[in-house]
C-alpha atoms as one frame of an Amber mdcrd trajectory, in Angstrom:
protein
 -26.632 -17.782   1.221 -23.898 -16.321   3.365 -24.141 -14.310   6.531 -21.802
 -12.254   8.656 -19.898 -14.598  10.975 -20.867 -14.710  14.625 -18.307 -13.667
  17.285 -17.613 -17.251  18.328 -16.792 -18.082  14.730 -14.400 -15.163  14.514
 -12.596 -16.416  17.581 -12.418 -19.924  16.184 -11.060 -18.621  12.911  -8.402
 -16.578  14.652  -7.321 -19.614  16.650  -7.250 -21.809  13.548  -5.267 -19.409
  11.367  -3.258 -17.624  13.990  -2.375 -20.558  16.234   1.016 -21.080  14.694
   2.108 -17.616  15.711   0.509 -17.402  19.145   3.172 -19.351  21.000   5.997
 -17.343  19.560   4.383 -13.987  20.360   2.732 -14.639  23.734   5.228 -12.614
  25.746   5.060  -9.787  23.213   1.252  -9.765  23.467   1.441  -9.255  27.238
   3.757  -6.288  26.757   1.416  -4.744  24.202  -1.624  -5.245  26.444   0.052
  -3.589  29.407   1.182  -0.709  27.236  -2.344  -0.211  25.925  -3.705  -0.063
  29.450  -1.464   2.912  30.173  -2.927   4.924  27.301  -5.259   7.827  28.057
  -8.485   6.756  26.372 -11.762   8.498  25.649 -14.327   5.715  25.841 -17.249
   5.792  23.442 -20.330   3.562  23.328 -19.918   0.431  21.322 -20.624   0.910
  17.655 -22.744  -1.324  15.461 -21.142  -4.741  15.129 -18.534  -3.948  17.774
 -18.514  -5.560  21.168 -16.478  -6.071  24.309 -12.853  -5.014  24.264 -13.259
  -3.511  20.809 -15.339  -0.634  22.141 -13.082  -0.170  25.158 -10.050   0.411
  23.002 -11.809   2.635  20.463 -10.689   6.262  20.602 -13.073   9.048  19.705
 -13.127  12.835  19.534 -15.680  15.610  19.514 -16.742  16.912  16.114 -15.149
  20.249  16.697 -11.787  18.582  17.337 -11.548  16.942  13.901  -9.377  19.033
  11.534  -9.460  16.575   8.590 -12.106  17.131   5.904 -12.659  15.733   2.407
 -15.018  16.490  -0.455 -16.183  13.856  -2.933 -15.258  15.387  -6.312 -15.406
  12.214  -8.422 -17.986  13.389 -10.918 -16.843  16.995 -10.903 -13.322  16.084
 -12.001 -14.537  13.705 -14.709 -13.716  10.257 -13.312 -16.470   7.871 -14.436
 -14.836   4.522 -13.734 -16.781   1.468 -12.541 -15.069  -1.700 -11.394 -16.076
  -5.246 -12.406 -19.065  -4.879 -14.771 -20.328  -8.419 -14.214 -22.125 -10.763
 -11.824 -19.861 -12.652  -9.442 -19.464 -16.366  -9.907 -17.906 -16.721  -6.413
 -14.330 -17.463  -7.406 -11.386 -16.051  -5.466  -9.802 -14.492  -8.561 -12.879
 -12.267  -8.959 -13.039 -10.988  -5.396  -9.433  -9.907  -4.670  -8.948  -6.916
  -7.005  -8.341  -4.313  -8.069  -5.989  -1.396  -7.358  -4.821   1.932  -8.758
  -1.626   3.898  -9.249  -0.751   7.610  -9.152   2.077   8.715 -11.439   3.038
  11.784 -13.484   3.455   9.977 -16.791   3.428  13.146 -18.953   5.891  15.169
 -16.860   3.680  18.198 -16.176   4.086  17.843 -12.348   0.429  16.847 -11.884
  -0.027  13.174 -10.888  -2.113  11.154 -13.319  -4.258   8.183 -12.351  -4.405
   4.606 -13.614  -7.368   2.482 -12.488  -7.170  -1.300 -12.802 -10.235  -3.345
 -13.723 -11.511  -6.899 -13.996 -12.943  -7.439 -17.451 -15.722  -9.600 -15.996
 -16.285 -13.094 -14.687 -13.227 -15.340 -14.683 -15.343 -18.360 -15.596 -13.993
 -19.817 -18.859 -16.172 -18.821 -21.784 -18.005 -16.048 -19.893 -19.574 -13.368
 -22.080 -17.518 -10.413 -20.831 -17.556  -6.892 -22.268 -13.913  -5.868 -22.907
 -14.808  -2.216 -23.307 -16.812  -1.955 -20.082 -14.167  -3.851 -18.134 -11.114
  -2.063 -19.525  -8.534  -0.587 -17.163  -8.292   3.154 -17.710  -5.733   5.936
 -17.713  -6.874   9.389 -16.614  -4.649  12.357 -17.438  -4.637  15.093 -14.810
  -5.411  18.443 -16.451  -3.897  21.187 -14.273  -5.299  19.656 -11.101  -8.809
  20.687 -12.142 -10.153  17.648 -13.992  -9.195  14.241 -15.356  -9.365  13.266
 -19.015  -9.782   9.621 -20.059  -6.882   9.068 -22.470  -6.825   5.266 -22.392
  -7.497   4.772 -26.078  -5.320   7.639 -27.259  -2.444   6.462 -25.069  -2.542
   2.970 -26.580  -3.237   1.152 -23.324  -5.465  -1.692 -24.393  -5.364  -3.879
 -21.313  -8.713  -5.616 -20.856  -8.003  -8.604 -18.658  -8.449  -9.761 -15.107
  -6.378  -6.916 -13.671  -5.144  -6.871 -10.096  -2.542  -4.164  -9.437  -0.285
  -1.594 -11.084   2.886   0.404 -10.431   4.737   3.192 -12.242   8.522   3.209
 -12.649  11.045   4.624 -15.132  12.860   1.375 -15.869  14.813   2.715 -18.887
  15.853   6.062 -17.351  14.483   8.123 -20.194  12.591  10.497 -17.905   9.164
   8.982 -18.594   7.257   6.731 -16.197   6.481   3.257 -17.495   3.589   1.116
 -16.256   3.441  -2.492 -15.064   0.058  -4.209 -14.610  -0.468  -7.467 -12.710
  -3.322  -9.842 -13.409  -4.920 -13.210 -13.040  -3.481 -14.167 -16.375  -0.985
 -12.185 -18.439   0.904  -9.329 -16.771   1.819  -6.400 -19.014   4.646  -3.833
 -19.137   3.792  -0.655 -21.043   6.728   1.471 -22.099   6.134   5.230 -22.109
   7.228   6.633 -25.492   7.308  10.207 -24.222   4.685  11.523 -26.627   1.607
  10.590 -24.613   1.519   7.022 -25.919   2.671   3.606 -24.707   3.646   0.290
 -26.258   3.479  -3.247 -24.882   7.083  -4.443 -24.307   6.354  -7.337 -21.950
   8.003 -10.043 -24.031  10.716  -7.746 -25.345  11.871  -6.886 -21.809  11.454
 -10.370 -20.337   8.888  -9.605 -17.609   6.077 -11.842 -18.792   4.119 -13.827
 -16.195   0.826 -15.655 -16.616   0.272 -16.748 -13.050  -2.092 -15.193 -10.473
  -0.083 -12.033  -9.768  -1.067  -9.364  -7.263   1.100  -6.577  -5.826   4.137
  -5.118  -7.588   6.778  -2.612  -6.595   9.825  -0.950  -8.206  13.171  -0.358
  -6.460  16.866  -0.195  -7.244  17.678  -3.007  -4.816  21.252  -3.499  -6.098
  21.967   0.255  -6.315  23.307   0.100  -9.864  21.232   3.008 -11.163  18.281
   1.251 -12.768  14.976   0.063 -11.351  14.204  -3.563 -10.624  10.723  -5.025
 -10.226   9.262  -7.288  -7.540   6.016  -9.093  -8.349   3.893 -10.951  -5.805
   2.076 -14.089  -6.864  -0.901 -15.378  -4.941  -2.183 -18.944  -5.362  -2.351
 -21.660  -7.991  -6.013 -21.116  -8.747  -7.716 -23.256 -11.338 -11.156 -24.408
 -12.341 -10.929 -27.939 -11.022 -13.955 -30.140 -11.446 -15.866 -30.517  -8.195
 -14.321 -27.540  -6.359 -17.663 -25.850  -5.800 -19.091 -28.980  -4.245 -16.420
 -29.036  -1.528 -17.489 -27.085   1.583 -15.190 -24.748   3.448 -14.055 -26.542
   6.631 -14.890 -23.508   8.813 -17.961 -22.091   7.086 -20.296 -24.595   5.543
 -21.926 -21.846   3.491 -18.599 -20.513   2.166 -17.546 -22.010  -1.218 -14.279
 -23.890  -1.396 -13.437 -21.690  -4.363 -13.122 -18.610  -2.119 -10.747 -20.125
   0.440  -7.044 -19.280  -0.191  -6.072 -22.310   1.894  -7.688 -24.484  -0.756
  -4.943 -23.607  -3.237  -1.163 -23.933  -3.154   0.975 -20.787  -2.871   2.959
 -19.536  -5.858   6.508 -18.191  -5.704   7.201 -14.505  -6.357   9.472 -12.906
  -8.953  12.329 -10.416  -8.656  13.020  -9.073 -12.130  16.535  -7.632 -12.075
  17.136  -4.888 -14.625  20.195  -5.868 -16.653  20.753  -2.249 -17.629  21.409
  -2.992 -21.289  21.961   0.349 -23.096  19.014   1.256 -25.293  17.116  -1.987
 -24.772  17.119  -3.068 -21.133  15.968  -6.588 -20.340  15.114  -8.229 -17.048
  16.127 -11.536 -15.482  14.130 -13.232 -12.738  16.648 -13.691  -9.903  14.194
 -14.245  -7.045  15.519 -17.712  -6.209  19.198 -16.682  -6.323  18.462 -13.569
  -4.265  16.448 -15.534  -1.697  13.173 -13.611  -2.044  11.009 -15.997  -4.062
   9.021 -16.747  -0.878   7.558 -20.015  -2.264   5.419 -20.766   0.799   3.792
 -17.334   0.906   0.525 -16.318  -0.722   1.767 -12.873  -1.712  -0.573  -9.893
  -1.963   1.512  -6.770  -1.253   5.199  -5.867  -1.194   7.049  -2.742  -0.101
  10.693  -1.854  -0.505  12.127   0.241   2.340  15.371   0.522   4.267  14.416
  -1.179   7.536  17.822  -1.001   9.197  19.047   2.405   7.940  22.088   0.956
   6.167  21.290   2.543   2.775  20.144  -0.676   1.057  16.471  -1.317   0.177
  14.989  -4.183   2.176  11.772  -5.990   1.305   8.582  -6.771   3.210   5.967
  -9.094   1.682   2.421  -9.356   3.052   1.116 -12.912   2.667  -2.410 -14.217
   3.028  -2.698 -17.146   5.510   1.080 -17.579   5.378   4.019 -16.133   7.256
   4.942 -12.692   5.941   8.300 -12.305   4.253  10.873 -10.021   5.921  14.029
  -9.844   3.819  17.121  -7.830   4.747  19.316  -6.708   1.854  22.890  -7.912
   2.341  24.192  -5.490  -0.292  25.672  -8.256  -2.450  22.588  -9.155  -4.497
  21.161 -11.506  -1.885  18.787 -11.168   1.039  18.609 -12.616   4.546  15.267
 -13.906   5.809  14.850 -12.204   9.195  11.185 -12.988   9.681  11.675 -14.812
  12.973  14.298 -12.537  14.505  12.472  -9.333  13.505   9.178 -10.473  15.137
   7.357  -9.116  12.073   6.415 -12.306  10.212   3.185 -13.210  11.970   0.895
 -15.847  10.501  -2.311 -14.007   9.719  -4.259 -13.058   6.629  -2.228 -10.038
   5.582  -3.623  -7.905   2.758  -2.233  -4.371   2.523   0.812  -2.463   3.717
   1.582   1.109   4.681   5.116   2.289   5.461   6.177   5.529   7.165   8.045
   6.933  10.125   4.763   7.620  11.932   6.371   8.393  15.302   9.171  10.644
  13.959  11.980   8.588  15.487  13.918   8.328  12.204  13.223   4.716  11.312
  10.450   3.298   9.156   7.431   1.551  10.675   4.645  -0.359   8.950   0.944
  -1.103   9.218  -0.559  -4.344   7.951  -4.253  -4.863   7.293  -5.867  -8.255
   7.891  -8.956 -10.364   7.368 -11.916 -10.430   9.763 -11.250 -11.416  13.402
  -7.616 -10.383  13.037  -6.755  -6.918  14.252  -4.510  -4.628  12.264  -0.804
  -4.693  13.006   1.295  -1.587  13.680   4.871  -2.773  13.582   6.909  -0.117
  15.324  10.554  -0.210  14.266  12.680  -0.480  17.409  15.956   0.509  15.759
  16.226   4.161  16.813  14.685   6.694  19.133  13.763  10.267  18.270  17.218
  11.600  19.043  18.888   9.153  16.701  20.349   7.110  19.497  20.133   3.368
  19.741  16.789   2.109  21.056  17.722  -1.519  20.944  20.895  -3.541  21.306
  19.307  -6.670  19.899  19.503  -5.749  16.233  16.567  -4.965  13.969  13.194
  -5.914  15.428   9.611  -4.659  15.453   7.013  -4.292  18.230   3.325  -4.670
  17.351   1.896  -1.571  19.035  -1.487  -1.540  17.281  -3.567  -1.649  20.462
  -1.338   0.872  22.212  -2.090   3.397  19.461  -5.766   2.507  18.914  -5.412
   0.686  15.589  -5.825  -2.966  16.469  -9.071  -4.102  17.994 -11.147  -1.530
  16.152 -10.601  -3.630  13.009 -11.799  -6.991  14.350 -15.093  -6.775  12.447
 -13.382  -5.553   9.259 -11.610  -7.053   6.272  -8.832  -4.523   5.618  -7.148
  -3.865   2.280  -5.342  -0.730   1.048  -3.839   1.641   3.593  -1.545   4.639
   3.653   0.201   7.095   5.965   0.043  10.797   5.156  -0.297  14.079   7.031
  -3.782  15.218   6.060  -3.836  18.290   8.331  -0.140  19.210   7.947   0.520
  19.195  11.699   3.753  17.205  11.415   2.151  13.890  12.398   1.261  11.280
   9.768  -2.354  10.222   9.777  -3.553   6.894   8.439  -6.348   5.737   6.130
  -7.660   2.249   5.364 -10.337   0.775   3.144 -12.399  -2.208   4.265 -14.713
  -4.587   2.463 -15.872  -8.126   3.111 -15.274 -11.304   1.124 -18.649 -12.726
   2.201 -21.898 -12.081   0.395 -24.762 -10.014   1.784 -27.548 -12.013   3.358
 -30.164  -9.967   1.527 -28.474  -9.811  -1.906 -26.975 -12.917  -3.429 -23.683
 -12.438  -5.331 -23.110  -8.999  -3.732 -20.278  -8.621  -1.224 -20.829  -7.043
   2.200 -19.769  -3.360   2.241 -17.862  -1.967   5.224 -16.950   1.574   6.328
 -13.420   2.847   5.677 -11.137   4.266   8.352  -9.434   7.639   8.640  -7.203
   7.751  11.698  -6.193  11.177  12.979  -2.714  10.983  14.544  -2.712  12.514
  18.039   0.927  11.702  18.819   1.422   9.925  22.127  -2.347   9.801  22.569
  -2.609   7.458  19.595  -4.927   7.513  16.583  -8.572   8.628  16.556 -10.942
   7.235  13.918 -12.774  10.170  12.202 -13.818   8.943   8.732 -17.562   9.595
   9.047 -16.946  13.102  10.360 -14.311  13.846   7.739 -16.607  13.292   4.751
 -20.214  12.141   4.160 -18.959   9.763   1.448 -16.730   8.015   3.972 -19.730
   7.427   6.227 -21.192   5.161   3.546 -19.864   1.576   3.582 -18.469   0.140
   0.363 -16.577  -2.989  -0.726 -13.119  -1.445  -0.532 -10.045  -2.903  -2.168
  -7.465  -0.526  -3.696  -6.539   3.010  -2.723  -3.675   5.483  -2.920  -2.811
   9.081  -2.037  -1.548  12.086  -3.985  -1.835  15.855  -3.914  -3.508  15.838
  -7.314  -4.339  19.579  -7.353  -0.990  20.643  -5.807  -2.584  22.789  -3.106
  -0.449  21.358  -0.301  -3.128  18.999   1.021  -2.927  15.254   0.320  -5.950
  13.790  -1.492  -7.238  10.215  -1.885  -8.443   7.887  -4.616 -10.312   4.752
  -3.517 -11.448   1.740  -5.512 -14.361  -0.495  -4.537 -15.154  -3.940  -5.878
 -18.096  -3.744  -8.280 -18.629  -0.057  -7.558 -17.524   3.359  -8.770 -14.098
   4.782  -8.024 -14.023   7.658  -5.525 -11.849  10.791  -5.698 -11.647  12.682
  -2.393 -10.192  16.183  -2.391  -8.665  17.252   0.899 -10.517  20.366   2.069
  -9.239  20.485   5.651 -10.140  24.036   6.719  -7.080  25.125   8.689  -4.136
  22.984   7.661  -0.633  23.809   8.740   2.250  24.814   6.538   3.764  22.197
   4.266   6.712  21.279   2.083   6.907  18.911  -0.891  10.283  17.687  -2.150
  10.627  16.685  -5.817  13.869  14.847  -6.594  15.517  14.082  -9.923  18.956
  12.756 -10.757  21.055  12.112 -13.827  23.329   9.134 -14.219  20.675   6.557
 -13.321  17.540   6.012 -11.222  16.221   9.294 -12.540  13.302   9.548 -10.051
  15.666   8.959  -7.102  13.663   5.988  -5.827  15.074   5.025  -2.433  16.305
   8.525  -1.569  15.607   9.762   1.953  14.501  13.247   2.861  14.889  14.575
   6.423  13.030  17.782   7.299  13.688  19.533  10.624  11.252  22.034  12.082
  11.589  22.991  15.742  12.539  19.984  17.836  11.096  17.452  15.367  12.775
  15.860  12.373  10.569  14.019   9.906  11.803  11.484   7.389  10.337  10.032
   4.203  11.758   7.592   1.676  10.908   7.997  -2.008   8.840   5.142  -3.367
   8.640   3.040  -0.208   4.916   3.302   0.424   2.926   1.116  -1.891  -0.520
  -0.067  -0.886  -2.726  -3.060  -1.621  -2.443  -3.504  -5.412  -1.843   0.271
  -5.545   0.843   2.947  -5.624   1.056   6.368  -4.002   2.538   9.481  -5.556
   6.352   9.474  -5.490   6.824  13.050  -4.169   7.467  13.224  -0.379   5.112
  15.531   1.531   5.788  17.068   4.945   3.432  18.952   7.241   5.163  21.748
   9.147   2.369  22.915  11.436   2.824  26.561  12.412   6.381  26.804  11.091
   6.747  29.067   8.062  10.060  27.468   7.116  11.995  24.275   7.635  15.176
  24.852   9.573  16.929  22.241   7.471  16.285  19.771   4.670  18.761  16.917
   4.361  18.638  14.673   1.296  20.358  11.309   1.339  20.567  10.384  -2.324
  20.425   6.726  -3.450  24.135   6.696  -4.316  25.029   7.695  -0.725  25.752
  11.384  -1.385  24.167  13.943   0.953  22.824  17.436   0.406  21.810  19.843
   3.173  19.779  23.031   2.796  18.868  25.484   5.554  16.031  27.955   6.128
  13.794  26.481   3.429  10.510  28.435   3.082   7.318  26.451   3.572   4.314
  26.077   1.257   6.262  25.146  -1.855   7.414  22.192  -3.913  11.163  22.172
  -3.465  12.919  20.770  -6.542  16.418  19.326  -6.337  18.616  17.607  -8.905
  21.675  15.445  -8.432  24.393  13.868 -10.564  24.396  10.251  -9.427  27.437
   8.025  -9.207  26.726   4.361  -9.960  27.231   1.579  -9.204  27.386   1.838
  -5.431  29.774  -0.494  -3.651  28.588  -3.339  -1.520  28.057  -3.038   2.215
  31.110  -3.831   4.341
């Protein structure tokens, strides 16, 4: 029987797993601590399970000051999905998933929802129910309800599913779907009539390893989407594994420790762009992004250095994270050490956004228990667009400075995302948490934990408001996947959350007095039809916000592809500048708020290499 680890054990674990990175980041830690001491804090009493410095650095706010509100509409909108219809056998492949993906597969402008499932126990010969454990596709009907169309759509995946991502790999205008798994990954091609077909072998993207996160991008800027797939560990049912104790926790099975298994290299499937029948080639080794020593869980493509080429960040469990800069010639440079963003912790999920509105992309990383969240602030530019650093691309972990770090010490963090829930022009942040240990009172049931909703207060940091934002968020659950979308197109960003062994949750944003907003829907002909990698800059007053299409994936999950901007009290954006993936720019002025702005572009591919 397992119990929640005591504080001394958490410290020991952090030393054991994080020791390799401590020496290299000691000076940086001092800087962060001093910065955090300068913050204006509102001190609250220590919460349950929180002690010492954790409570000191926790920010709080009065109820009346919280403008973010959600309503649990799961049953009302017709989502009846339950994850993992089985009893755990305490194997790592059972406990890591699953995720979800938002994508408008039928082209009606309303984002649809795909929920990934584990068919049951991974024990060989287990009596699993394929129907109960099937992953499911829900079609969004006018933003009012969701219709289960799994069977009609021809999606028959009933395996040990982990993650999913939508991408139009064949440029036919219809989103295709890739599913990762412990076992056989699957690529479903969208036929454009509401149905899909399995083209995994035909397109050359088969993989039967323990895959996890996946993400689409046009990394070589040739006009078609390429696919990056994370692989986790070489898990197998070796005789005697369950009899081997965990070296740190005697009560923790060996079969749940990622350190017990060797890492597995990742794949970069390059789209060959063959007319009519595109195939993919795994070029991860040649490109330098196979990351063979990493236990990959999440990956996000985003332009870290503002040079127009998609770079790659890989979150690895108990391994150094991968930070890969795109050279523009088909290869990548490993800048993990020089960027200061490759710490050795148990990284799970990622969230990417320009949270501080300084025109470069930052990222949040969620971690295992006893390891605070990371907020890697990109030090490339300042808010005026001038150089902030002369030392090249590097990141500063400012999690404690902004109230995001120590609050998570008792949590196991998974999916996360940045979005402006109250449309005030500042991106808020959400996270789901859920333990990998069993409850003391209920054998085979994992410990639930409360999620986080962080209200962005600008220079005053983030304030955690989940319990006051929605009664459902006050209830702990075993969180794993999650993603955001404005599913009802009312200008307020909503959430879908997935819990291990529990029901999915759909949260409609009902914030009572949100600001004005602007959504930007991009399409292009000539290749990369969804304009993945495009940047949108929106100026209102003295602030310019920036979002990059497709950069923000989450743990095993994918957010909606349409950029969303909160404008606060402004009834119009003074300017909207679009930097298209082929390098062309478009500028519009005096754009009215509270609309979905639609722009099209004739793309020119391929794009030349960087100088």
